[in-house]
N, C-alpha and C positions, 0 to 999 in steps of 0.2 A: 348274749354269750356272754357277758361281765359276769353275770351271776353263776352260767355254768362252770368258766374256769374258776369262780370264787371256790364252789364246791369241790372241784377235781384237786383244785391246789388244797384245800383244807384237808380233806380225806386221805390224799398222798401223804400230806406231811404226820397227820395223826397217825397213819400205818407206820410210818417210817420212824416214829420216835414213840410207838406207842406203850410202851414201859419207861420211859424218861416223865421226868415232870413237866407237865407241858399244860400250862393255866390256858383257860379260852383265851386270855390276852395275848397272850404269845403267839398262839396260833393267829388271831387275827392280824397280828404285827406282821407274823411273816409273810400272808396273805395279802398285805397292803391293805387291809379295810379294819372299821370301828369293831371293837365286841359286840356292839350290840348288834350291828349289821351283820355279822356271823351268826350270830345265834338267831336273830330273827329268819333267817336264809333256811336254818338249819330246822328251827322247829317247822316254819313252813312246807319244806319238801319231803321231812323224815317224820316228824312228829315227835323228837326227844331233845333233848339238851346234845350241846359240845358235850360236858363233861359225860352224859348216861351213854352216850355213844362209847366213848372212852374206858368207860366202867365195863360194858358188856364185851366188848372187844378183847379186854384185860382177861377177862372171866374166861372168854374162848381159848385163850393161847392158856390159861391155868388149866382148862377142863384138858385139852389135849396134852400137856405135859403130865396131867395125873394119871393119864391113860398111859400114855407111850414111852415114860423114864422112870419107872419103878425104882433106880438107881438114884433120883434126887427127893430129898427130906418134903415133907411141906413149906417147911421155913425157907429151903432152897427155892422150891419155886414162888413162893410170896415174892421174893426178893428177884427172883428173875421177872417175875411181873412187876415190879415197880414200888413193894410195899416194905416196909421197915420193920414191921412184928405179924408175927401168927396172928395177933387178935384183929388187926386193921384186915389182912388177908381174907381171915374165916367170916368176919362181918360183909365185907364185898362180896365173897363165893355167895354164901347163905342169902344174900339178897336176891342176886340174879337165880341160882341154881335150886333154891330152898332147903339146902341142906348142906353140910360139912364137907369139906376138901377131904377129911380122912374117912369118911362113908361114900363119899364119890370115889375114890381112888378104884382103880382097876375095872371100870366098867367102861363098855364101850361109850364113846363119844359121838355126839353128833354133830351139824353145822348150823346150831340154835343161832347164832349170833356172827353170821358171814361178813365181809367188806360189803358198806352198803354200796350200791351204784349208783354214780354220775346219771343225768337225766338222759334219755337217750336220743338219737336222730332218728326222726320217721319224715322221710319224702326232704323238704326243705325246712321243719317245723322241730324243735326241738321240745318233748315230750317231758315236761315234769311229772315223775312218778313220785306218790309216796312210802310206795312198799316196795320197791325193787330192792332185792341183793345179790351181789356180785356173787355168782357161782361159777366166774369162767376157769376156778382152778379146777373142775369136775370135765371142761372141755374134753380132754383126751377120754375119759371114760365115756362121755357121750358116745363119742365118736368106734368107740372100741364095742357098743353096747346100742349099737344102731337098730337091733329085732327085738330087743329085750324090752319087756313090759315096766314102764312107770306107774304105780300105783300113787294117787293123790288123795289128799283130805283137806279137810276145810271144817272150821269147829260150826255146829250149829248152835246158834245163841248165845254167840258171845256177848253180845252188849249187855244181855240183861245179867250175865255174869259178871262186866266191870262193872255194872251197878251197882250192886253187891259193894266193890271193893275194885281197885284197878289191880292192887295186888293179888285178889282172888281171879281175876283173867290173865296175870302173867303166870299163875301156877296153871290155871287150866291151858298155856299153853307149851308148859315144860309137861304134863301130866300128857297130852298130844302126844309130843315128841318120844316118851316114853314109852308108851303104848305102839307106835309105829315103832322103834327099837325091839321091843319085845315080841313084835309081829314077824318084826325081820328074818330072813336068812345071814349065815357067816357071811356070805359076798355080796348082800345088798345094801345100797348105801341112799342114809335116810338126808335130808338136806331141806332147810326153810328157805318160802322162794315170796312168802309175804306175810304180813303181821300175824294171821294163825292159820297160814296155809305152809304145809309142808307135801314131799314128795319123796317117794322112794324109788330109786333106779336099781331094780332086780338084775338078777344074773342071768334069765331064764326069758325064753321066749314062749315060753308054753303057758297057754290059755290054762292050765288048772292052777300051777302054780301062783297065778297073780290072785283067780279067784280064791285061792285057799287062804292068802296074804287078808285078802278083804273079808273071807269069811271070819278070819278069826277076830278082826278089828271089829266087827259089825257085833262080834259077839260081847265086847266090850263096851257098846253104847247101852247111855244108862247107868253104869257104875259113877260113883260117886267118887270126888277128891275132897279132902277136909281141908278147910279154912276159920280159922279161928273157933274150933269145935263145931262147924257148922259144916254138914254133908251135902255138896253141892253135885247133881249128876251132868255126867257130860257125854254128848254124843257128837259122834263126826257126820262130815258127810266123806262119803268113799265113789273113788273112780278108779278105774284105769285107764291106761291109751298109749300107744306108740307113737314115737315122732314120726310125723310124715315127712321130715326132709329128709333128703337123700344124702346131702353133706350135712350136719347138724352144726347151725348159726346160734349162737347162743343166745341173740335179743328175740329170733325167732322162736327158737324152742321156750323160751322164756313165757311168750307169747300163748304158745301151743297149750303148756303145762297149765295158765291161768285159765285159759277158755274150757279147757275138759274140767276142771272144778267147776267155773259157773255153768256150766253146761248138766252137771249132777244132781244141780239143787233141784 
């Protein structure tokens, strides 16, 4: 319970103070633990450092503002996200999104870096999940679209891509997101549920609609993305599913979507 409470407290503190200066030692102090304890636990459960999580969440916020706030300049958004200069903000944004904020502006964003979820309770045991993302903000939409199709995806052969470079793996994940967004209809929502796993909640219960999305995505399989002058082919597993829950519950729906992906391989 202590470790679970520590993760919950640290994530809550980060999210509340996301755009402030929050060194890891300050977060650890607020959570009544040492910096090394917090870092080790964070890396073990989530596979990234506290600092990396903060940067990813800030850049998710920046993407939202670039999409939804055309009245804000890039510098305004940089300041809103905790940066004092355009240059520092642009470097951080490029590292995460692989392009400049000015080029990204006006493009619909998706939930690439949602808030991380704390370990979940199953029966009498807490399960430490390494790749769980908190998509509870979409709960109302899940309920509204109970009969609509989910289209789920997972990268084929991400390990060989990561063996080239972890940065190449990051670009592959962004490319997968871009393909999902390209294939999505205007009212479809794309969100991330794992390290390289995405789902699209469509606005349709029609089989042909979901099959059409899958066909468009399958047609992109084998297309390449560029990493340092090297063209790397990318393909993804695809499947469609409907929630089997009369009243969708986040934890159960999350498990269902992962199972649908696993069964498609």
